[in-house]
KOLMIMI-64020 format. One record per residue (C-alpha): residue number from 1; residue in one letter; x negated, y, z negated. Coordinates in steps of 0.05 Angstrom, whole numbers, always signed. Example, Ala and Ser with C-alpha at 12.3 -4.5 7.8 and 13.67 -1.06 7.14 Angstrom:
2
1	a	-246	-90	-156
2	s	-273	-21	-143
//
This chain:
496
1	x	-3	-1	-7
2	x	-49	+56	-16
3	x	-128	+54	-4
4	x	-179	+106	-40
5	x	-246	+109	-16
6	x	-305	+151	-25
7	x	-260	+200	-51
8	x	-291	+265	-71
9	x	-279	+337	-96
10	x	-314	+395	-112
11	x	-293	+458	-145
12	x	-342	+506	-157
13	x	-381	+484	-222
14	x	-346	+429	-222
15	x	-357	+360	-190
16	x	-279	+333	-205
17	x	-286	+275	-175
18	x	-349	+231	-144
19	x	-344	+186	-89
20	x	-288	+155	-130
21	x	-248	+90	-94
22	x	-176	+65	-120
23	x	-122	+17	-94
24	x	-55	-7	-113
25	x	-10	-46	-87
26	x	+72	-52	-65
27	x	+109	-78	-128
28	x	+57	-61	-174
29	x	+51	-9	-239
30	x	-29	+16	-236
31	x	-46	+57	-295
32	x	-103	+110	-284
33	x	-121	+126	-345
34	x	-190	+175	-375
35	x	-203	+231	-425
36	x	-176	+302	-401
37	x	-221	+320	-342
38	x	-236	+243	-323
39	x	-213	+267	-252
40	x	-138	+233	-263
41	x	-92	+302	-247
42	x	-154	+324	-184
43	x	-142	+246	-158
44	x	-69	+238	-153
45	x	-61	+309	-127
46	x	-112	+285	-73
47	x	-65	+227	-67
48	x	-9	+275	-54
49	x	-33	+316	+1
50	x	-44	+385	-55
51	x	-127	+373	-52
52	x	-161	+367	+3
53	x	-209	+319	-8
54	x	-286	+340	+16
55	x	-300	+266	+27
56	x	-273	+200	+32
57	x	-208	+165	+66
58	x	-131	+157	+49
59	x	-104	+95	+76
60	x	-32	+92	+60
61	x	+20	+51	+85
62	x	-29	+22	+130
63	x	-46	+67	+165
64	x	-99	+123	+155
65	x	-79	+190	+124
66	x	-101	+255	+133
67	x	-36	+303	+92
68	x	-20	+369	+125
69	x	+15	+387	+54
70	x	+41	+353	-5
71	x	+114	+359	+49
72	x	+80	+306	+86
73	x	+59	+256	+36
74	x	+129	+265	+1
75	x	+155	+244	+73
76	x	+108	+190	+78
77	x	+143	+161	+5
78	x	+99	+182	-34
79	x	+136	+226	-111
80	x	+97	+254	-158
81	x	+128	+269	-229
82	x	+71	+322	-261
83	x	+68	+338	-331
84	x	+95	+396	-322
85	x	+149	+393	-303
86	x	+170	+430	-238
87	x	+253	+441	-257
88	x	+299	+506	-244
89	x	+327	+527	-307
90	x	+375	+583	-287
91	x	+410	+521	-230
92	x	+449	+462	-262
93	x	+426	+386	-272
94	x	+455	+366	-199
95	x	+429	+430	-169
96	x	+356	+406	-183
97	x	+369	+335	-170
98	x	+382	+354	-106
99	x	+352	+410	-84
100	x	+336	+418	-11
101	x	+377	+360	+7
102	x	+458	+373	-18
103	x	+508	+346	+13
104	x	+554	+389	+49
105	x	+623	+396	+82
106	x	+637	+381	+148
107	x	+644	+470	+144
108	x	+564	+457	+127
109	x	+571	+485	+57
110	x	+547	+450	-3
111	x	+593	+398	-26
112	x	+593	+408	-102
113	x	+646	+353	-112
114	x	+606	+301	-74
115	x	+541	+329	-110
116	x	+568	+325	-180
117	x	+585	+257	-173
118	x	+529	+232	-139
119	x	+483	+257	-196
120	x	+521	+215	-246
121	x	+504	+157	-196
122	x	+425	+171	-204
123	x	+433	+189	-284
124	x	+461	+138	-299
125	x	+420	+88	-269
126	x	+364	+113	-324
127	x	+413	+94	-365
128	x	+435	+178	-387
129	x	+497	+214	-396
130	x	+485	+283	-378
131	x	+529	+328	-348
132	x	+504	+343	-272
133	x	+532	+425	-278
134	x	+495	+439	-337
135	x	+439	+491	-332
136	x	+382	+458	-345
137	x	+353	+509	-389
138	x	+407	+486	-438
139	x	+373	+428	-438
140	x	+331	+391	-483
141	x	+249	+382	-461
142	x	+276	+292	-461
143	x	+339	+315	-427
144	x	+295	+355	-372
145	x	+239	+294	-373
146	x	+299	+250	-353
147	x	+328	+299	-299
148	x	+257	+302	-263
149	x	+257	+226	-263
150	x	+324	+221	-232
151	x	+296	+272	-171
152	x	+253	+216	-146
153	x	+312	+163	-144
154	x	+342	+206	-89
155	x	+296	+198	-36
156	x	+270	+133	-10
157	x	+220	+120	-61
158	x	+155	+76	-44
159	x	+97	+96	-79
160	x	+120	+125	-152
161	x	+71	+177	-192
162	x	+82	+178	-258
163	x	+39	+234	-306
164	x	+55	+221	-384
165	x	+121	+206	-367
166	x	+145	+192	-443
167	x	+110	+251	-469
168	x	+181	+283	-488
169	x	+220	+223	-494
170	x	+227	+170	-551
171	x	+265	+107	-569
172	x	+324	+88	-532
173	x	+301	+136	-464
174	x	+240	+108	-475
175	x	+265	+34	-469
176	x	+314	+58	-405
177	x	+260	+94	-365
178	x	+217	+22	-377
179	x	+275	-11	-347
180	x	+281	+33	-301
181	x	+217	+28	-280
182	x	+215	-45	-282
183	x	+271	-48	-225
184	x	+228	+2	-183
185	x	+166	-49	-187
186	x	+221	-114	-173
187	x	+250	-66	-108
188	x	+176	-62	-86
189	x	+154	+9	-100
190	x	+84	+21	-113
191	x	+85	+53	-198
192	x	+9	+99	-213
193	x	+24	+101	-288
194	x	-13	+152	-331
195	x	-5	+151	-403
196	x	-43	+180	-465
197	x	+3	+125	-507
198	x	-39	+59	-502
199	x	+13	+12	-521
200	x	+55	+33	-461
201	x	-9	+12	-415
202	x	-2	-64	-454
203	x	+64	-67	-449
204	x	+91	-40	-374
205	x	+17	-46	-322
206	x	-20	-97	-288
207	x	-77	-69	-271
208	x	-112	-9	-304
209	x	-178	+35	-267
210	x	-205	+85	-309
211	x	-248	+142	-291
212	x	-289	+182	-328
213	x	-330	+246	-317
214	x	-305	+244	-236
215	x	-334	+165	-231
216	x	-296	+106	-227
217	x	-315	+64	-286
218	x	-282	+0	-277
219	x	-213	-42	-253
220	x	-183	-91	-291
221	x	-120	-128	-299
222	x	-88	-114	-366
223	x	-87	-186	-384
224	x	-164	-191	-395
225	x	-169	-130	-440
226	x	-151	-98	-506
227	x	-140	-39	-544
228	x	-216	-33	-562
229	x	-240	-48	-495
230	x	-204	+1	-455
231	x	-213	+61	-522
232	x	-285	+47	-494
233	x	-284	+52	-427
234	x	-248	+107	-427
235	x	-295	+147	-491
236	x	-363	+105	-470
237	x	-374	+87	-536
238	x	-336	+47	-599
239	x	-287	+72	-640
240	x	-286	+39	-695
241	x	-222	+84	-749
242	x	-184	+127	-701
243	x	-159	+153	-766
244	x	-186	+192	-824
245	x	-180	+157	-887
246	x	-129	+173	-914
247	x	-133	+213	-995
248	x	-89	+234	-1048
249	x	-86	+315	-1067
250	x	-80	+319	-1139
251	x	-6	+349	-1134
252	x	-2	+410	-1170
253	x	+66	+421	-1212
254	x	+95	+470	-1159
255	x	+99	+464	-1084
256	x	+71	+493	-1042
257	x	+137	+493	-989
258	x	+203	+474	-1022
259	x	+265	+472	-966
260	x	+331	+466	-995
261	x	+405	+458	-960
262	x	+374	+482	-891
263	x	+426	+487	-841
264	x	+418	+497	-772
265	x	+473	+476	-728
266	x	+488	+437	-688
267	x	+417	+407	-707
268	x	+400	+412	-767
269	x	+461	+399	-814
270	x	+432	+393	-892
271	x	+354	+391	-899
272	x	+317	+389	-968
273	x	+240	+375	-975
274	x	+174	+386	-1020
275	x	+109	+397	-990
276	x	+45	+400	-1032
277	x	-19	+443	-1027
278	x	-70	+394	-987
279	x	-22	+344	-970
280	x	-1	+308	-903
281	x	+75	+287	-895
282	x	+98	+259	-834
283	x	+178	+274	-805
284	x	+197	+212	-766
285	x	+259	+200	-725
286	x	+287	+202	-658
287	x	+296	+237	-607
288	x	+354	+286	-617
289	x	+351	+278	-693
290	x	+332	+349	-701
291	x	+258	+357	-724
292	x	+232	+403	-679
293	x	+296	+452	-696
294	x	+287	+442	-769
295	x	+214	+467	-758
296	x	+240	+525	-722
297	x	+297	+543	-768
298	x	+233	+540	-822
299	x	+188	+592	-781
300	x	+247	+632	-772
301	x	+246	+625	-692
302	x	+319	+595	-690
303	x	+375	+624	-733
304	x	+404	+589	-800
305	x	+470	+596	-826
306	x	+452	+563	-904
307	x	+395	+551	-937
308	x	+328	+582	-977
309	x	+258	+566	-958
310	x	+220	+579	-1014
311	x	+126	+577	-1000
312	x	+92	+588	-1059
313	x	+139	+601	-1104
314	x	+165	+669	-1054
315	x	+240	+656	-1030
316	x	+254	+687	-955
317	x	+331	+672	-933
318	x	+334	+708	-875
319	x	+259	+697	-847
320	x	+232	+727	-789
321	x	+170	+682	-759
322	x	+126	+746	-767
323	x	+145	+741	-849
324	x	+127	+669	-847
325	x	+60	+678	-822
326	x	+54	+741	-867
327	x	+65	+690	-916
328	x	+15	+633	-894
329	x	+55	+594	-861
330	x	+40	+573	-782
331	x	+77	+537	-727
332	x	+48	+498	-677
333	x	+105	+478	-633
334	x	+102	+412	-595
335	x	+107	+453	-530
336	x	+35	+489	-516
337	x	+40	+522	-454
338	x	+109	+544	-453
339	x	+117	+577	-535
340	x	+44	+555	-562
341	x	-8	+593	-518
342	x	-15	+652	-483
343	x	-37	+621	-422
344	x	-58	+690	-369
345	x	-107	+708	-437
346	x	-176	+688	-461
347	x	-193	+652	-515
348	x	-200	+714	-568
349	x	-143	+739	-552
350	x	-96	+667	-552
351	x	-136	+667	-633
352	x	-126	+735	-648
353	x	-54	+739	-635
354	x	-20	+721	-695
355	x	-55	+766	-737
356	x	-80	+830	-682
357	x	-74	+879	-744
358	x	-126	+840	-773
359	x	-176	+860	-702
360	x	-148	+921	-697
361	x	-176	+994	-715
362	x	-156	+1075	-705
363	x	-174	+1060	-629
364	x	-140	+1006	-618
365	x	-157	+929	-613
366	x	-234	+917	-640
367	x	-249	+872	-577
368	x	-327	+848	-603
369	x	-295	+832	-676
370	x	-243	+791	-630
371	x	-299	+757	-596
372	x	-333	+736	-655
373	x	-285	+708	-683
374	x	-266	+672	-628
375	x	-342	+646	-615
376	x	-339	+628	-693
377	x	-283	+583	-674
378	x	-317	+549	-629
379	x	-360	+528	-671
380	x	-304	+497	-720
381	x	-278	+463	-677
382	x	-328	+439	-625
383	x	-289	+471	-565
384	x	-308	+454	-505
385	x	-310	+526	-462
386	x	-361	+563	-421
387	x	-339	+636	-471
388	x	-303	+666	-519
389	x	-267	+706	-463
390	x	-256	+659	-414
391	x	-190	+641	-387
392	x	-156	+583	-433
393	x	-107	+568	-370
394	x	-157	+526	-339
395	x	-186	+489	-407
396	x	-164	+410	-418
397	x	-106	+399	-463
398	x	-150	+374	-518
399	x	-185	+433	-522
400	x	-122	+482	-513
401	x	-100	+446	-574
402	x	-158	+459	-602
403	x	-145	+527	-591
404	x	-80	+525	-620
405	x	-124	+494	-689
406	x	-155	+549	-686
407	x	-104	+600	-678
408	x	-65	+577	-729
409	x	-121	+553	-790
410	x	-147	+624	-790
411	x	-77	+658	-800
412	x	-38	+605	-844
413	x	-85	+583	-907
414	x	-20	+558	-946
415	x	+29	+518	-888
416	x	+24	+489	-818
417	x	+66	+459	-786
418	x	+48	+421	-727
419	x	+101	+388	-674
420	x	+73	+336	-629
421	x	+4	+356	-645
422	x	-31	+308	-591
423	x	+18	+303	-545
424	x	-18	+298	-470
425	x	-81	+287	-512
426	x	-133	+237	-494
427	x	-149	+184	-548
428	x	-219	+226	-553
429	x	-198	+283	-568
430	x	-136	+246	-616
431	x	-198	+232	-661
432	x	-229	+302	-660
433	x	-154	+331	-674
434	x	-149	+275	-737
435	x	-203	+294	-763
436	x	-182	+376	-753
437	x	-123	+358	-803
438	x	-161	+318	-850
439	x	-213	+374	-865
440	x	-155	+430	-864
441	x	-106	+390	-916
442	x	-174	+372	-957
443	x	-190	+450	-961
444	x	-115	+448	-990
445	x	-68	+471	-934
446	x	-5	+437	-940
447	x	+6	+406	-879
448	x	+78	+379	-843
449	x	+74	+327	-787
450	x	+118	+314	-730
451	x	+114	+260	-683
452	x	+141	+209	-640
453	x	+90	+174	-646
454	x	+99	+127	-700
455	x	+11	+93	-705
456	x	-3	+171	-711
457	x	+52	+177	-764
458	x	+23	+115	-802
459	x	-38	+129	-791
460	x	-48	+200	-817
461	x	+6	+206	-875
462	x	+16	+187	-948
463	x	+79	+210	-943
464	x	+134	+193	-888
465	x	+208	+238	-891
466	x	+255	+207	-838
467	x	+302	+256	-796
468	x	+374	+228	-767
469	x	+428	+265	-737
470	x	+405	+324	-778
471	x	+392	+299	-854
472	x	+337	+260	-885
473	x	+358	+199	-880
474	x	+307	+169	-927
475	x	+229	+180	-955
476	x	+170	+120	-955
477	x	+98	+130	-990
478	x	+48	+93	-995
479	x	+53	+15	-974
480	x	+119	+16	-947
481	x	+100	+64	-888
482	x	+106	+18	-838
483	x	+144	+20	-763
484	x	+204	-28	-781
485	x	+218	+17	-847
486	x	+213	+87	-808
487	x	+255	+56	-747
488	x	+312	+24	-803
489	x	+309	+92	-836
490	x	+310	+128	-758
491	x	+373	+88	-727
492	x	+411	+71	-797
493	x	+475	+131	-804
494	x	+475	+166	-874
495	x	+516	+215	-902
496	x	+517	+294	-898
//
């Protein structure tokens, strides 16, 4: 089905791909793995016609190809779902699915009735019940991901590339996606699957190709690999222990953060919990349980109708993000590019953003002070970036995430809420982020970790709260922390 031979692609100062060979067969799920910056995205863009290789050949469906544009590749049956969603927020679900190919009436107008029914059929194939008339900007990130996947089912797709398809979904939605992927494989579709969640690779893939520093490391059947060997191929070293050793902080009488009867309808019905200085507490639950909205309501970026948030003994009932930051509470959101980083600015400006007054004098922003602060954070968090004045938009996901840690750890010294802190981050960068989290906790910061990756929750946290349907359904500690216990609480109804 697909054979890439000797693919080379360079950018100014960067050899993104160096004579890479890659092949995949019809009816196969072929995983493409590697750390951020390994060359995965560049290879996919070459395959899809977004980049023209400097050297090498592309054979697809038995024919050597020279794509003139991504449209040419798409017309040939290649469909790529990138990690960054490509949706029009002000259009409906159906309009996004059938964009540019909407059914027409005999008078040439869009047949909305047929388009809505056809969109419903496609979504039902994914097991997803969405109103096709809903505007996309009103959907959760998980629902938007399913709309993006539904778009690929409309075309006659022969080769489907999925880049981190489960980054925004979990639970039953992931199961339905895997069923859909397996059905497409059985119908002869070739699927290239990119994910940092190694458990998915062992569940789905037939073969694995690993890239590192723009070169191919190896291609092997999944049956010949285990987790340790796969990680070793990706990072070039053994990782004896991904998670830092857990330590219980000295429990002070008063919590650093206390949340009581928090309500932010419709997703947050009634939430109460305490967080102590130096603790790493996990917040688990299925997509839609209300965890992210709860975090926004605590931070003040989502209105709440009731409840009290107390930080170091001081209660503020009508919070704003500015009030939270001034009191030492930081919030690293799940959407680092949409809600976190200032993508058009450099690193120094990103680090200083929440506490800009600290870098301001009578003449305006003290740029040299701002740059020096960023240099300190580059060294502290081992951020791979050319300089403090370099743009953040071109960095890997792991380094972008480290910049957000640098920002919030500098601005907020009491509580840090982390929503999906390693989403879209390779395993090597994950280890570094886990070390950062542990170090901040050891410095006395109370940390609340929201994560859909249960191994992450179990490996990091000494206490786990579980949410279901806007409520805390239970708490587990110590040896009771397990996937079985957490999932039982996540799927068991609780009374409001």
